[in-house]
N, CA, C and O atoms as a GROMACS GRO file, in nm:
protein
  296
    1MET      N    1   8.127   9.216  13.968
    1MET     CA    2   8.265   9.257  13.977
    1MET      C    3   8.274   9.397  14.036
    1MET      O    4   8.190   9.484  14.012
    2SER      N    5   8.375   9.415  14.112
    2SER     CA    6   8.396   9.546  14.170
    2SER      C    7   8.475   9.632  14.072
    2SER      O    8   8.528   9.582  13.972
    3LEU      N    9   8.481   9.759  14.101
    3LEU     CA   10   8.556   9.851  14.017
    3LEU      C   11   8.704   9.811  14.013
    3LEU      O   12   8.767   9.820  13.908
    4GLN      N   13   8.757   9.769  14.125
    4GLN     CA   14   8.898   9.728  14.131
    4GLN      C   15   8.922   9.605  14.043
    4GLN      O   16   9.025   9.597  13.976
    5ASP      N   17   8.828   9.510  14.044
    5ASP     CA   18   8.842   9.392  13.958
    5ASP      C   19   8.838   9.432  13.811
    5ASP      O   20   8.915   9.380  13.730
    6ASP      N   21   8.748   9.524  13.776
    6ASP     CA   22   8.739   9.570  13.638
    6ASP      C   23   8.868   9.639  13.594
    6ASP      O   24   8.917   9.615  13.484
    7LEU      N   25   8.923   9.722  13.680
    7LEU     CA   26   9.047   9.791  13.647
    7LEU      C   27   9.163   9.693  13.632
    7LEU      O   28   9.248   9.710  13.545
    8SER      N   29   9.166   9.592  13.715
    8SER     CA   30   9.272   9.490  13.706
    8SER      C   31   9.259   9.414  13.574
    8SER      O   32   9.360   9.386  13.509
    9ALA      N   33   9.138   9.380  13.535
    9ALA     CA   34   9.116   9.309  13.409
    9ALA      C   35   9.158   9.396  13.290
    9ALA      O   36   9.219   9.346  13.195
   10VAL      N   37   9.126   9.524  13.296
   10VAL     CA   38   9.165   9.616  13.189
   10VAL      C   39   9.317   9.625  13.181
   10VAL      O   40   9.373   9.624  13.072
   11ARG      N   41   9.383   9.634  13.294
   11ARG     CA   42   9.529   9.643  13.298
   11ARG      C   43   9.592   9.516  13.239
   11ARG      O   44   9.688   9.525  13.161
   12ARG      N   45   9.540   9.398  13.275
   12ARG     CA   46   9.592   9.272  13.221
   12ARG      C   47   9.574   9.268  13.069
   12ARG      O   48   9.667   9.230  12.996
   13ASN      N   49   9.457   9.307  13.021
   13ASN     CA   50   9.431   9.306  12.877
   13ASN      C   51   9.520   9.406  12.804
   13ASN      O   52   9.569   9.377  12.694
   14LEU      N   53   9.542   9.521  12.863
   14LEU     CA   54   9.628   9.622  12.803
   14LEU      C   55   9.773   9.574  12.798
   14LEU      O   56   9.842   9.594  12.699
   15ASP      N   57   9.819   9.510  12.905
   15ASP     CA   58   9.954   9.456  12.907
   15ASP      C   59   9.971   9.347  12.800
   15ASP      O   60  10.074   9.341  12.732
   16GLU      N   61   9.870   9.261  12.787
   16GLU     CA   62   9.876   9.156  12.685
   16GLU      C   63   9.877   9.216  12.544
   16GLU      O   64   9.952   9.170  12.458
   17LEU      N   65   9.796   9.317  12.521
   17LEU     CA   66   9.793   9.383  12.391
   17LEU      C   67   9.929   9.447  12.360
   17LEU      O   68   9.978   9.438  12.248
   18THR      N   69   9.988   9.511  12.460
   18THR     CA   70  10.119   9.574  12.442
   18THR      C   71  10.225   9.470  12.405
   18THR      O   72  10.306   9.494  12.316
   19ARG      N   73  10.223   9.356  12.473
   19ARG     CA   74  10.319   9.250  12.441
   19ARG      C   75  10.300   9.199  12.298
   19ARG      O   76  10.397   9.175  12.227
   20LYS      N   77  10.175   9.182  12.257
   20LYS     CA   78  10.149   9.131  12.122
   20LYS      C   79  10.189   9.232  12.015
   20LYS      O   80  10.241   9.193  11.911
   21VAL      N   81  10.166   9.359  12.040
   21VAL     CA   82  10.207   9.462  11.944
   21VAL      C   83  10.359   9.466  11.933
   21VAL      O   84  10.413   9.475  11.822
   22GLU      N   85  10.427   9.458  12.044
   22GLU     CA   86  10.574   9.456  12.041
   22GLU      C   87  10.625   9.334  11.965
   22GLU      O   88  10.722   9.345  11.889
   23ARG      N   89  10.562   9.220  11.984
   23ARG     CA   90  10.603   9.100  11.913
   23ARG      C   91  10.580   9.116  11.762
   23ARG      O   92  10.665   9.077  11.682
   24LEU      N   93  10.466   9.174  11.723
   24LEU     CA   94  10.439   9.198  11.582
   24LEU      C   95  10.540   9.296  11.521
   24LEU      O   96  10.585   9.277  11.408
   25GLU      N   97  10.575   9.399  11.596
   25GLU     CA   98  10.674   9.495  11.548
   25GLU      C   99  10.809   9.427  11.526
   25GLU      O  100  10.878   9.456  11.428
   26GLN      N  101  10.847   9.339  11.616
   26GLN     CA  102  10.974   9.268  11.603
   26GLN      C  103  10.972   9.176  11.482
   26GLN      O  104  11.070   9.168  11.408
   27GLN      N  105  10.860   9.106  11.461
   27GLN     CA  106  10.848   9.017  11.345
   27GLN      C  107  10.853   9.098  11.216
   27GLN      O  108  10.917   9.056  11.119
   28ALA      N  109  10.786   9.211  11.213
   28ALA     CA  110  10.786   9.295  11.093
   28ALA      C  111  10.925   9.350  11.065
   28ALA      O  112  10.964   9.360  10.949
   29ALA      N  113  10.999   9.384  11.168
   29ALA     CA  114  11.134   9.437  11.150
   29ALA      C  115  11.226   9.330  11.093
   29ALA      O  116  11.317   9.362  11.016
   30ARG      N  117  11.206   9.205  11.129
   30ARG     CA  118  11.288   9.097  11.077
   30ARG      C  119  11.254   9.064  10.933
   30ARG      O  120  11.341   9.022  10.856
   31GLN      N  121  11.128   9.081  10.893
   31GLN     CA  122  11.084   9.042  10.760
   31GLN      C  123  11.110   9.150  10.656
   31GLN      O  124  11.131   9.118  10.539
   32LYS      N  125  11.109   9.274  10.695
   32LYS     CA  126  11.123   9.384  10.600
   32LYS      C  127  11.265   9.438  10.604
   32LYS      O  128  11.326   9.445  10.710
   33PRO      N  129  11.318   9.476  10.487
   33PRO     CA  130  11.449   9.542  10.489
   33PRO      C  131  11.438   9.679  10.555
   33PRO      O  132  11.330   9.738  10.561
   34SER      N  133  11.550   9.728  10.604
   34SER     CA  134  11.549   9.854  10.679
   34SER      C  135  11.516   9.974  10.590
   34SER      O  136  11.485  10.081  10.642
   35THR      N  137  11.521   9.958  10.457
   35THR     CA  138  11.493  10.071  10.368
   35THR      C  139  11.344  10.108  10.368
   35THR      O  140  11.309  10.217  10.324
   36THR      N  141  11.256  10.019  10.416
   36THR     CA  142  11.114  10.050  10.417
   36THR      C  143  11.081  10.160  10.517
   36THR      O  144  10.976  10.223  10.506
   37ALA      N  145  11.168  10.184  10.612
   37ALA     CA  146  11.142  10.290  10.709
   37ALA      C  147  11.148  10.428  10.642
   37ALA      O  148  11.092  10.524  10.694
   38ALA      N  149  11.216  10.437  10.528
   38ALA     CA  150  11.229  10.564  10.456
   38ALA      C  151  11.104  10.598  10.378
   38ALA      O  152  11.089  10.712  10.334
   39GLY      N  153  11.014  10.503  10.358
   39GLY     CA  154  10.891  10.529  10.284
   39GLY      C  155  10.866  10.424  10.178
   39GLY      O  156  10.938  10.325  10.170
   40PRO      N  157  10.763  10.447  10.095
   40PRO     CA  158  10.729  10.348   9.993
   40PRO      C  159  10.835  10.338   9.884
   40PRO      O  160  10.916  10.430   9.866
   41ASP      N  161  10.834  10.227   9.814
   41ASP     CA  162  10.928  10.204   9.705
   41ASP      C  163  10.896  10.298   9.588
   41ASP      O  164  10.786  10.288   9.532
   42PRO      N  165  10.986  10.387   9.550
   42PRO     CA  166  10.957  10.484   9.444
   42PRO      C  167  10.924  10.419   9.310
   42PRO      O  168  10.852  10.478   9.230
   43SER      N  169  10.975  10.299   9.285
   43SER     CA  170  10.946  10.235   9.157
   43SER      C  171  10.802  10.188   9.148
   43SER      O  172  10.753  10.161   9.038
   44ARG      N  173  10.732  10.178   9.260
   44ARG     CA  174  10.592  10.133   9.260
   44ARG      C  175  10.494  10.249   9.273
   44ARG      O  176  10.373  10.227   9.272
   45MET      N  177  10.544  10.371   9.284
   45MET     CA  178  10.457  10.486   9.301
   45MET      C  179  10.402  10.532   9.166
   45MET      O  180  10.470  10.522   9.064
   46VAL      N  181  10.279  10.582   9.166
   46VAL     CA  182  10.214  10.633   9.046
   46VAL      C  183  10.193  10.782   9.065
   46VAL      O  184  10.143  10.826   9.168
   47THR      N  185  10.231  10.859   8.966
   47THR     CA  186  10.212  11.004   8.973
   47THR      C  187  10.071  11.038   8.923
   47THR      O  188  10.031  10.995   8.815
   48VAL      N  189   9.999  11.114   9.002
   48VAL     CA  190   9.865  11.159   8.964
   48VAL      C  191   9.875  11.308   8.931
   48VAL      O  192   9.918  11.387   9.015
   49PRO      N  193   9.836  11.345   8.810
   49PRO     CA  194   9.850  11.486   8.771
   49PRO      C  195   9.752  11.576   8.846
   49PRO      O  196   9.645  11.532   8.889
   50ASP      N  197   9.790  11.701   8.862
   50ASP     CA  198   9.705  11.799   8.928
   50ASP      C  199   9.605  11.864   8.834
   50ASP      O  200   9.515  11.935   8.878
   51THR      N  201   9.619  11.840   8.705
   51THR     CA  202   9.528  11.902   8.608
   51THR      C  203   9.390  11.839   8.618
   51THR      O  204   9.378  11.721   8.649
   52PRO      N  205   9.284  11.918   8.593
   52PRO     CA  206   9.147  11.864   8.602
   52PRO      C  207   9.122  11.760   8.492
   52PRO      O  208   9.185  11.762   8.386
   53TYR      N  209   9.030  11.670   8.520
   53TYR     CA  210   8.992  11.572   8.420
   53TYR      C  211   8.911  11.639   8.309
   53TYR      O  212   8.848  11.743   8.330
   54ASP      N  213   8.915  11.579   8.192
   54ASP     CA  214   8.837  11.628   8.078
   54ASP      C  215   8.689  11.609   8.112
   54ASP      O  216   8.647  11.497   8.144
   55SER      N  217   8.609  11.714   8.105
   55SER     CA  218   8.468  11.706   8.143
   55SER      C  219   8.388  11.614   8.050
   55SER      O  220   8.279  11.570   8.088
   56SER      N  221   8.438  11.586   7.931
   56SER     CA  222   8.366  11.496   7.840
   56SER      C  223   8.364  11.352   7.893
   56SER      O  224   8.284  11.270   7.847
   57LEU      N  225   8.451  11.322   7.990
   57LEU     CA  226   8.449  11.188   8.050
   57LEU      C  227   8.320  11.162   8.126
   57LEU      O  228   8.282  11.046   8.146
   58TRP      N  229   8.253  11.266   8.168
   58TRP     CA  230   8.137  11.252   8.257
   58TRP      C  231   8.004  11.282   8.187
   58TRP      O  232   7.902  11.287   8.254
   59THR      N  233   8.002  11.300   8.057
   59THR     CA  234   7.879  11.342   7.988
   59THR      C  235   7.769  11.237   7.996
   59THR      O  236   7.653  11.274   8.005
   60ASP      N  237   7.800  11.109   7.994
   60ASP     CA  238   7.698  11.004   7.996
   60ASP      C  239   7.671  10.950   8.136
   60ASP      O  240   7.591  10.858   8.152
   61SER      N  241   7.734  11.004   8.235
   61SER     CA  242   7.722  10.946   8.368
   61SER      C  243   7.601  11.001   8.442
   61SER      O  244   7.558  11.114   8.418
   62ASP      N  245   7.549  10.919   8.530
   62ASP     CA  246   7.442  10.961   8.620
   62ASP      C  247   7.505  11.003   8.751
   62ASP      O  248   7.615  10.958   8.784
   63ASP      N  249   7.438  11.087   8.825
   63ASP     CA  250   7.487  11.123   8.958
   63ASP      C  251   7.465  11.004   9.050
   63ASP      O  252   7.353  10.959   9.071
   64GLU      N  253   7.574  10.954   9.103
   64GLU     CA  254   7.565  10.834   9.185
   64GLU      C  255   7.475  10.858   9.305
   64GLU      O  256   7.492  10.954   9.380
   65GLY      N  257   7.380  10.770   9.321
   65GLY     CA  258   7.288  10.779   9.434
   65GLY      C  259   7.172  10.873   9.410
   65GLY      O  260   7.077  10.874   9.489
   66LEU      N  261   7.176  10.952   9.304
   66LEU     CA  262   7.066  11.045   9.277
   66LEU      C  263   6.981  11.001   9.159
   66LEU      O  264   6.875  11.060   9.135
   67GLY      N  265   7.023  10.899   9.086
   67GLY     CA  266   6.947  10.851   8.973
   67GLY      C  267   6.980  10.926   8.846
   67GLY      O  268   7.068  11.013   8.844
   68ALA      N  269   6.909  10.892   8.740
   68ALA     CA  270   6.933  10.955   8.611
   68ALA      C  271   6.880  11.096   8.610
   68ALA      O  272   6.784  11.128   8.681
   69ARG      N  273   6.941  11.181   8.529
   69ARG     CA  274   6.903  11.322   8.523
   69ARG      C  275   6.763  11.343   8.465
   69ARG      O  276   6.694  11.438   8.504
   70ASP      N  277   6.721  11.256   8.372
   70ASP     CA  278   6.594  11.278   8.306
   70ASP      C  279   6.477  11.203   8.370
   70ASP      O  280   6.367  11.201   8.314
   71ARG      N  281   6.498  11.142   8.487
   71ARG     CA  282   6.392  11.070   8.556
   71ARG      C  283   6.371  11.125   8.696
   71ARG      O  284   6.461  11.185   8.754
   72ARG      N  285   6.253  11.105   8.748
   72ARG     CA  286   6.221  11.150   8.884
   72ARG      C  287   6.216  11.032   8.978
   72ARG      O  288   6.181  10.921   8.939
   73ALA      N  289   6.248  11.056   9.100
   73ALA     CA  290   6.240  10.952   9.201
   73ALA      C  291   6.094  10.926   9.234
   73ALA      O  292   6.012  11.017   9.227
   74PRO      N  293   6.061  10.801   9.271
   74PRO     CA  294   5.920  10.771   9.304
   74PRO      C  295   5.873  10.842   9.429
   74PRO      O  296   5.757  10.827   9.468
   0.00000   0.00000   0.00000
């Protein structure tokens, strides 16, 4: 294939991708109410506190990927 053939193939594929994305956007707009554009549903959101976790939660845990604290790697 020549460079021109390659560029033509890329252009065709890009045009097809653009058409499919536009079609998906249209389908999504028909299925979802217009309020989803404002963001997620507040009733389904979970608030995560900024306070640190209690360090006692981690007393029995091993360091992931590093093995147990009292053993050595082979």
